[in-house]
C-alpha positions in Angstrom: -78.5 -13.0 -19.8 -75.8 -15.7 -20.4 -75.7 -18.8 -18.2 -72.4 -20.7 -18.1 -72.1 -24.4 -17.6 -70.1 -23.8 -14.5 -73.2 -22.3 -12.8 -75.2 -25.3 -13.7 -72.6 -27.9 -12.6 -71.6 -26.2 -9.3 -74.5 -27.7 -7.2 -73.8 -31.2 -8.6 -70.1 -30.8 -7.7 -70.9 -29.6 -4.2 -73.2 -32.6 -3.7 -70.5 -34.9 -5.0 -68.0 -33.5 -2.5 -70.5 -33.8 0.3 -71.2 -37.5 -0.5 -67.4 -38.2 -0.7 -66.9 -36.5 2.6 -69.7 -38.3 4.3 -68.4 -41.7 3.0 -64.9 -40.8 4.3 -66.3 -39.9 7.7 -68.3 -43.2 7.9 -65.2 -45.2 6.9 -63.2 -43.5 9.6 -65.9 -44.1 12.2 -65.9 -47.8 11.3 -62.2 -48.0 11.6 -62.3 -46.3 15.0 -65.0 -48.8 16.2 -62.9 -51.7 14.9 -59.8 -50.4 16.6 -61.6 -49.9 19.9 -63.1 -53.4 19.8 -59.7 -54.9 18.9 -58.0 -53.2 21.9 -60.7 -54.6 24.2 -60.3 -58.1 22.7 -56.5 -57.8 23.0 -56.7 -57.0 26.7 -59.1 -59.9 27.3 -56.9 -62.3 25.4 -53.7 -61.1 27.1 -55.4 -61.8 30.5 -56.5 -65.2 29.2 -52.9 -66.0 28.1 -51.6 -65.0 31.5 -54.2 -67.3 33.2 -53.4 -70.1 30.8 -49.7 -69.8 31.5 -50.4 -70.0 35.2 -52.4 -73.2 34.6 -49.8 -74.6 32.3 -47.0 -73.9 34.8 -49.0 -75.6 37.6 -49.8 -78.6 35.3 -46.2 -79.0 34.3 -45.1 -79.1 37.9 -47.8 -81.7 38.7 -46.7 -84.0 35.9 -43.0 -83.8 36.6 -43.2 -84.1 40.3 -45.5 -86.7 41.6 -44.7 -85.9 45.2 -45.9 -82.3 44.5 -49.4 -83.5 43.4 -51.3 -82.3 46.4 -49.9 -78.7 46.2 -50.5 -78.7 42.5 -54.0 -79.9 43.0 -54.5 -77.1 45.4 -53.1 -74.6 43.0 -55.4 -75.9 40.3 -58.4 -75.6 42.6 -57.2 -72.1 43.6 -56.9 -71.0 40.0 -60.3 -72.3 39.0 -62.0 -69.0 39.5 -59.4 -67.4 37.2 -60.0 -70.2 34.7 -63.7 -69.5 34.8 -63.1 -65.8 34.5 -60.9 -66.5 31.5 -63.6 -68.6 29.9 -66.0 -65.8 30.6 -63.6 -63.3 29.1 -63.1 -65.6 26.0 -66.9 -65.8 25.6 -67.1 -62.0 25.9 -64.3 -61.7 23.4 -66.1 -64.1 21.0 -69.3 -62.0 21.3 -67.3 -58.8 20.7 -65.6 -60.4 17.6 -69.0 -61.6 16.3 -70.4 -58.0 16.7 -67.3 -56.6 15.1 -67.6 -59.0 12.2 -71.2 -58.0 11.7 -70.3 -54.3 11.7 -67.4 -54.9 9.3 -69.7 -56.8 7.0 -72.2 -53.9 7.2 -69.4 -51.5 6.4 -68.3 -53.6 3.5 -71.8 -53.7 2.1 -72.1 -49.9 2.5 -68.7 -49.4 0.8 -69.7 -51.8 -2.0 -72.9 -49.9 -2.6 -71.0 -46.6 -2.5 -68.3 -47.7 -5.0 -70.4 -46.8 -8.1 -71.6 -43.4 -6.9 -68.1 -42.5 -5.8 -66.7 -43.6 -9.2 -69.4 -41.5 -10.9 -68.5 -38.6 -8.6 -64.8 -38.9 -9.5 -65.7 -39.1 -13.2 -68.0 -36.0 -12.9 -65.2 -34.2 -11.0 -62.8 -35.1 -13.8 -65.2 -33.9 -16.5 -65.8 -30.7 -14.6 -62.0 -30.2 -14.2 -61.6 -30.7 -17.9 -64.4 -28.2 -18.7 -62.8 -25.7 -16.4 -59.5 -26.2 -18.2 -61.2 -25.7 -21.6 -62.9 -22.5 -20.3 -59.7 -21.0 -19.0 -58.5 -19.7 -22.4 -61.9 -18.1 -23.4 -62.2 -16.7 -19.9 -58.8 -15.1 -20.2 -59.8 -13.5 -23.5 -63.0 -12.2 -21.9 -61.0 -10.8 -19.0 -58.5 -9.1 -21.5 -61.5 -7.7 -23.5 -63.2 -6.4 -20.4 -59.9 -4.8 -19.3 -59.6 -3.1 -22.7 -63.2 -2.0 -22.6 -62.7 -0.7 -19.0 -59.7 1.3 -20.2 -61.7 2.7 -23.2 -64.6 3.6 -20.9 -62.1 5.3 -18.5 -60.8 7.4 -21.4 -64.3 8.1 -22.7 -65.5 9.4 -19.4 -63.6 12.7 -19.5 -64.5 13.2 -23.2 -68.2 12.8 -22.4 -67.8 15.3 -19.5 -66.2 17.7 -21.9 -69.0 17.1 -24.5 -71.6 17.8 -21.8 -70.0 21.0 -20.8 -69.7 22.1 -24.4 -73.4 21.2 -25.0 -74.4 23.2 -22.0 -72.4 26.2 -23.2 -74.0 26.0 -26.6 -77.4 25.6 -25.1 -77.0 28.6 -22.9 -75.8 30.7 -25.9 -78.7 29.5 -28.0 -81.1 30.6 -25.2 -79.5 34.0 -25.1 -79.9 34.3 -28.8 -83.6 33.4 -28.6 -84.1 36.1 -26.0 -82.4 38.9 -28.0 -84.4 40.7 -30.5 -83.9 39.5 -34.0 -82.3 41.7 -36.7 
């Protein structure tokens, strides 16, 4: 029984591809989490910018028009809940960004640890590819030889059938001769 190197390397190659696929999926999941958190942060910051613009507009009117101070003061007091909501949103955004930063750091650590195995996997795949290329010519010769042998066997089959029929004929004649009385 002949064992080829392809049969021995196939499980390692499958494991290599599985690891590469798992790492790719983990990276995509990290990117999706990052995108989701950035979208939430963007919405919070957009709302905060809107609130800050309202406050800036009210403050500008108060500075430029002294006689409008009481209405401006009222507007500031009225917008205070929005300012507090903005501060709360900013705190929430800060917490989200901190969590996101930690997750990105974890992902970076995982990717850093995965770099060497991925490099080895790529090297092994390259070596396997090279081995396959080297085996193509001998494999082609084997296929050609097997094709030739198959053709010869196909031609030999009818000859063997003819030989079998001839042997049976000779055997039956010999049996008849054995039965007949001798001279």
